[in-house]
A tleap script that builds the chain and sets N, CA, C and O, in Angstrom:
source leaprc.protein.ff14SB
mol = sequence {
  NMET ALA THR THR GLY VAL PRO LEU SER ILE
  VAL ALA VAL ARG ALA GLY ASN ASP ILE ALA
  ARG HIE LEU GLY LEU PRO LEU ARG ASP ALA
  SER ALA SER VAL ARG VAL THR ASP ALA ALA
  LEU ARG GLU ALA GLY ARG ILE ALA ARG LEU
  HIE ALA ILE HIE ALA THR ARG ALA CSER
}
set mol.1.N position { 53.462 34.473 -240.327 }
set mol.1.CA position { 53.075 35.565 -239.468 }
set mol.1.C position { 54.203 36.582 -239.339 }
set mol.1.O position { 53.939 37.776 -239.198 }
set mol.2.N position { 55.435 36.137 -239.383 }
set mol.2.CA position { 56.558 37.033 -239.094 }
set mol.2.C position { 56.629 38.231 -240.030 }
set mol.2.O position { 57.051 39.305 -239.602 }
set mol.3.N position { 56.239 38.090 -241.263 }
set mol.3.CA position { 56.361 39.203 -242.212 }
set mol.3.C position { 55.024 39.822 -242.588 }
set mol.3.O position { 54.971 40.660 -243.488 }
set mol.4.N position { 53.948 39.432 -241.924 }
set mol.4.CA position { 52.625 39.932 -242.291 }
set mol.4.C position { 52.237 41.214 -241.575 }
set mol.4.O position { 51.348 41.929 -242.038 }
set mol.5.N position { 52.879 41.521 -240.459 }
set mol.5.CA position { 52.483 42.688 -239.676 }
set mol.5.C position { 51.271 42.424 -238.802 }
set mol.5.O position { 50.750 43.344 -238.171 }
set mol.6.N position { 50.816 41.176 -238.758 }
set mol.6.CA position { 49.664 40.809 -237.938 }
set mol.6.C position { 50.152 40.447 -236.539 }
set mol.6.O position { 51.018 39.583 -236.402 }
set mol.7.N position { 49.613 41.091 -235.487 }
set mol.7.CA position { 50.049 40.782 -234.123 }
set mol.7.C position { 49.644 39.364 -233.720 }
set mol.7.O position { 48.598 38.865 -234.134 }
set mol.8.N position { 50.473 38.733 -232.920 }
set mol.8.CA position { 50.194 37.411 -232.382 }
set mol.8.C position { 50.406 37.470 -230.878 }
set mol.8.O position { 51.412 37.998 -230.405 }
set mol.9.N position { 49.455 36.927 -230.130 }
set mol.9.CA position { 49.564 36.925 -228.677 }
set mol.9.C position { 49.594 35.496 -228.165 }
set mol.9.O position { 48.995 34.602 -228.763 }
set mol.10.N position { 50.284 35.285 -227.068 }
set mol.10.CA position { 50.326 33.980 -226.415 }
set mol.10.C position { 49.554 34.084 -225.109 }
set mol.10.O position { 49.873 34.908 -224.252 }
set mol.11.N position { 48.536 33.244 -224.965 }
set mol.11.CA position { 47.780 33.179 -223.720 }
set mol.11.C position { 48.167 31.861 -223.057 }
set mol.11.O position { 47.684 30.795 -223.440 }
set mol.12.N position { 49.033 31.946 -222.071 }
set mol.12.CA position { 49.598 30.763 -221.417 }
set mol.12.C position { 48.736 30.363 -220.232 }
set mol.12.O position { 48.787 31.006 -219.183 }
set mol.13.N position { 47.948 29.311 -220.387 }
set mol.13.CA position { 47.037 28.912 -219.324 }
set mol.13.C position { 47.291 27.504 -218.793 }
set mol.13.O position { 46.614 27.074 -217.859 }
set mol.14.N position { 48.230 26.793 -219.353 }
set mol.14.CA position { 48.551 25.444 -218.900 }
set mol.14.C position { 50.047 25.340 -218.638 }
set mol.14.O position { 50.780 26.307 -218.845 }
set mol.15.N position { 50.501 24.196 -218.194 }
set mol.15.CA position { 51.926 23.972 -217.932 }
set mol.15.C position { 52.707 23.898 -219.244 }
set mol.15.O position { 52.126 23.693 -220.309 }
set mol.16.N position { 54.008 24.065 -219.158 }
set mol.16.CA position { 54.873 23.930 -220.325 }
set mol.16.C position { 54.901 25.152 -221.216 }
set mol.16.O position { 54.977 25.021 -222.438 }
set mol.17.N position { 54.843 26.325 -220.641 }
set mol.17.CA position { 54.819 27.564 -221.412 }
set mol.17.C position { 56.186 28.232 -221.417 }
set mol.17.O position { 56.341 29.364 -220.956 }
set mol.18.N position { 57.172 27.518 -221.942 }
set mol.18.CA position { 58.535 28.040 -221.942 }
set mol.18.C position { 58.664 29.332 -222.738 }
set mol.18.O position { 59.395 30.235 -222.329 }
set mol.19.N position { 57.972 29.435 -223.860 }
set mol.19.CA position { 58.055 30.655 -224.676 }
set mol.19.C position { 57.479 31.835 -223.907 }
set mol.19.O position { 58.098 32.897 -223.841 }
set mol.20.N position { 56.297 31.655 -223.325 }
set mol.20.CA position { 55.679 32.730 -222.554 }
set mol.20.C position { 56.564 33.127 -221.374 }
set mol.20.O position { 56.722 34.312 -221.084 }
set mol.21.N position { 57.136 32.138 -220.699 }
set mol.21.CA position { 58.019 32.413 -219.555 }
set mol.21.C position { 59.233 33.218 -220.009 }
set mol.21.O position { 59.607 34.197 -219.364 }
set mol.22.N position { 59.845 32.809 -221.113 }
set mol.22.CA position { 61.027 33.493 -221.649 }
set mol.22.C position { 60.707 34.937 -222.041 }
set mol.22.O position { 61.542 35.827 -221.876 }
set mol.23.N position { 59.503 35.167 -222.559 }
set mol.23.CA position { 59.102 36.508 -222.979 }
set mol.23.C position { 58.581 37.358 -221.826 }
set mol.23.O position { 58.270 38.534 -222.014 }
set mol.24.N position { 58.483 36.770 -220.632 }
set mol.24.CA position { 58.014 37.517 -219.473 }
set mol.24.C position { 56.510 37.730 -219.457 }
set mol.24.O position { 56.018 38.675 -218.840 }
set mol.25.N position { 55.777 36.850 -220.136 }
set mol.25.CA position { 54.320 36.964 -220.181 }
set mol.25.C position { 53.702 36.275 -218.970 }
set mol.25.O position { 54.319 35.385 -218.384 }
set mol.26.N position { 52.480 36.678 -218.586 }
set mol.26.CA position { 51.816 36.030 -217.453 }
set mol.26.C position { 51.608 34.538 -217.726 }
set mol.26.O position { 51.294 34.141 -218.848 }
set mol.27.N position { 51.784 33.731 -216.700 }
set mol.27.CA position { 51.599 32.288 -216.820 }
set mol.27.C position { 50.364 31.851 -216.049 }
set mol.27.O position { 50.120 32.324 -214.940 }
set mol.28.N position { 49.595 30.960 -216.630 }
set mol.28.CA position { 48.410 30.364 -215.990 }
set mol.28.C position { 47.366 31.393 -215.568 }
set mol.28.O position { 46.605 31.149 -214.632 }
set mol.29.N position { 47.323 32.525 -216.238 }
set mol.29.CA position { 46.348 33.568 -215.918 }
set mol.29.C position { 45.885 34.206 -217.223 }
set mol.29.O position { 46.474 35.177 -217.700 }
set mol.30.N position { 44.819 33.643 -217.791 }
set mol.30.CA position { 44.331 34.113 -219.084 }
set mol.30.C position { 43.936 35.585 -219.042 }
set mol.30.O position { 44.202 36.320 -219.993 }
set mol.31.N position { 43.312 36.023 -217.966 }
set mol.31.CA position { 42.890 37.426 -217.859 }
set mol.31.C position { 44.090 38.364 -217.902 }
set mol.31.O position { 44.053 39.396 -218.573 }
set mol.32.N position { 45.145 38.009 -217.190 }
set mol.32.CA position { 46.356 38.837 -217.200 }
set mol.32.C position { 46.988 38.844 -218.585 }
set mol.32.O position { 47.481 39.880 -219.030 }
set mol.33.N position { 46.982 37.705 -219.272 }
set mol.33.CA position { 47.534 37.638 -220.624 }
set mol.33.C position { 46.765 38.544 -221.579 }
set mol.33.O position { 47.361 39.237 -222.404 }
set mol.34.N position { 45.446 38.534 -221.462 }
set mol.34.CA position { 44.619 39.391 -222.316 }
set mol.34.C position { 44.882 40.856 -222.000 }
set mol.34.O position { 44.925 41.682 -222.912 }
set mol.35.N position { 45.057 41.195 -220.727 }
set mol.35.CA position { 45.350 42.591 -220.363 }
set mol.35.C position { 46.682 43.043 -220.950 }
set mol.35.O position { 46.792 44.173 -221.426 }
set mol.36.N position { 47.697 42.176 -220.923 }
set mol.36.CA position { 49.003 42.512 -221.502 }
set mol.36.C position { 48.866 42.730 -223.009 }
set mol.36.O position { 49.414 43.690 -223.551 }
set mol.37.N position { 48.140 41.846 -223.681 }
set mol.37.CA position { 47.923 41.975 -225.125 }
set mol.37.C position { 47.186 43.264 -225.444 }
set mol.37.O position { 47.575 44.004 -226.348 }
set mol.38.N position { 46.124 43.530 -224.700 }
set mol.38.CA position { 45.330 44.737 -224.912 }
set mol.38.C position { 46.192 45.988 -224.755 }
set mol.38.O position { 46.134 46.892 -225.589 }
set mol.39.N position { 46.985 46.042 -223.698 }
set mol.39.CA position { 47.835 47.211 -223.448 }
set mol.39.C position { 48.872 47.396 -224.554 }
set mol.39.O position { 49.115 48.518 -224.998 }
set mol.40.N position { 49.481 46.298 -224.997 }
set mol.40.CA position { 50.502 46.393 -226.047 }
set mol.40.C position { 49.905 46.869 -227.365 }
set mol.40.O position { 50.505 47.693 -228.056 }
set mol.41.N position { 48.726 46.356 -227.718 }
set mol.41.CA position { 48.100 46.763 -228.977 }
set mol.41.C position { 47.611 48.206 -228.920 }
set mol.41.O position { 47.703 48.931 -229.910 }
set mol.42.N position { 47.094 48.623 -227.775 }
set mol.42.CA position { 46.670 50.021 -227.630 }
set mol.42.C position { 47.871 50.961 -227.741 }
set mol.42.O position { 47.803 51.990 -228.412 }
set mol.43.N position { 48.970 50.597 -227.076 }
set mol.43.CA position { 50.175 51.422 -227.104 }
set mol.43.C position { 50.708 51.556 -228.528 }
set mol.43.O position { 51.217 52.611 -228.908 }
set mol.44.N position { 50.592 50.501 -229.304 }
set mol.44.CA position { 51.069 50.518 -230.690 }
set mol.44.C position { 50.071 51.189 -231.626 }
set mol.44.O position { 50.348 51.354 -232.814 }
set mol.45.N position { 48.900 51.579 -231.093 }
set mol.45.CA position { 47.887 52.222 -231.922 }
set mol.45.C position { 47.190 51.260 -232.863 }
set mol.45.O position { 46.631 51.677 -233.878 }
set mol.46.N position { 47.217 49.969 -232.535 }
set mol.46.CA position { 46.649 48.949 -233.417 }
set mol.46.C position { 45.173 48.691 -233.160 }
set mol.46.O position { 44.466 48.247 -234.064 }
set mol.47.N position { 44.683 48.960 -231.939 }
set mol.47.CA position { 43.280 48.690 -231.623 }
set mol.47.C position { 42.724 49.777 -230.720 }
set mol.47.O position { 43.466 50.505 -230.060 }
set mol.48.N position { 41.413 49.869 -230.707 }
set mol.48.CA position { 40.730 50.740 -229.766 }
set mol.48.C position { 40.154 49.914 -228.620 }
set mol.48.O position { 40.041 50.393 -227.492 }
set mol.49.N position { 39.788 48.653 -228.925 }
set mol.49.CA position { 39.228 47.777 -227.900 }
set mol.49.C position { 39.490 46.332 -228.306 }
set mol.49.O position { 39.408 45.990 -229.486 }
set mol.50.N position { 39.802 45.492 -227.336 }
set mol.50.CA position { 40.049 44.075 -227.578 }
set mol.50.C position { 38.879 43.274 -227.039 }
set mol.50.O position { 38.514 43.405 -225.871 }
set mol.51.N position { 38.297 42.451 -227.885 }
set mol.51.CA position { 37.239 41.537 -227.458 }
set mol.51.C position { 37.866 40.154 -227.338 }
set mol.51.O position { 38.526 39.693 -228.269 }
set mol.52.N position { 37.672 39.499 -226.224 }
set mol.52.CA position { 38.257 38.174 -226.017 }
set mol.52.C position { 37.182 37.217 -225.528 }
set mol.52.O position { 36.170 37.626 -224.958 }
set mol.53.N position { 37.424 35.945 -225.762 }
set mol.53.CA position { 36.495 34.924 -225.292 }
set mol.53.C position { 37.155 34.123 -224.184 }
set mol.53.O position { 38.378 34.122 -224.048 }
set mol.54.N position { 36.352 33.458 -223.411 }
set mol.54.CA position { 36.862 32.576 -222.353 }
set mol.54.C position { 36.615 31.144 -222.801 }
set mol.54.O position { 35.472 30.759 -223.047 }
set mol.55.N position { 37.664 30.359 -222.909 }
set mol.55.CA position { 37.543 28.962 -223.328 }
set mol.55.C position { 37.853 28.048 -222.153 }
set mol.55.O position { 38.732 28.334 -221.340 }
set mol.56.N position { 37.132 26.966 -222.077 }
set mol.56.CA position { 37.377 25.971 -221.040 }
set mol.56.C position { 37.590 24.611 -221.690 }
set mol.56.O position { 37.247 24.403 -222.854 }
set mol.57.N position { 38.155 23.705 -220.933 }
set mol.57.CA position { 38.389 22.354 -221.432 }
set mol.57.C position { 37.069 21.592 -221.477 }
set mol.57.O position { 36.242 21.716 -220.573 }
set mol.58.N position { 36.878 20.809 -222.526 }
set mol.58.CA position { 35.664 19.995 -222.645 }
set mol.58.C position { 35.619 18.958 -221.530 }
set mol.58.O position { 36.651 18.417 -221.135 }
set mol.59.N position { 34.419 18.684 -221.026 }
set mol.59.CA position { 34.294 17.694 -219.956 }
set mol.59.C position { 34.340 16.295 -220.511 }
set mol.59.O position { 34.248 15.328 -219.755 }
savepdb mol mol.pdb
quit
C-alpha cells in the first residue's frame, strides 16, 4: 500500500488502537472515523463522496 498511492483509513472501534491513538484519530467512534476519512479525501481532491457501511459483531 505504501507505494501504490491508494488511501488507507483506520476505523478504530475496539480497544487496543495504539496506531489510531498515535495518529490522533477518533477512538471507539466509527462515525467520527468515517467523517475524518471523508474530510481528508475531499481535501486531497480524491473523492466527491464517501460511501461507508456499518458493521457489527456477529451474535
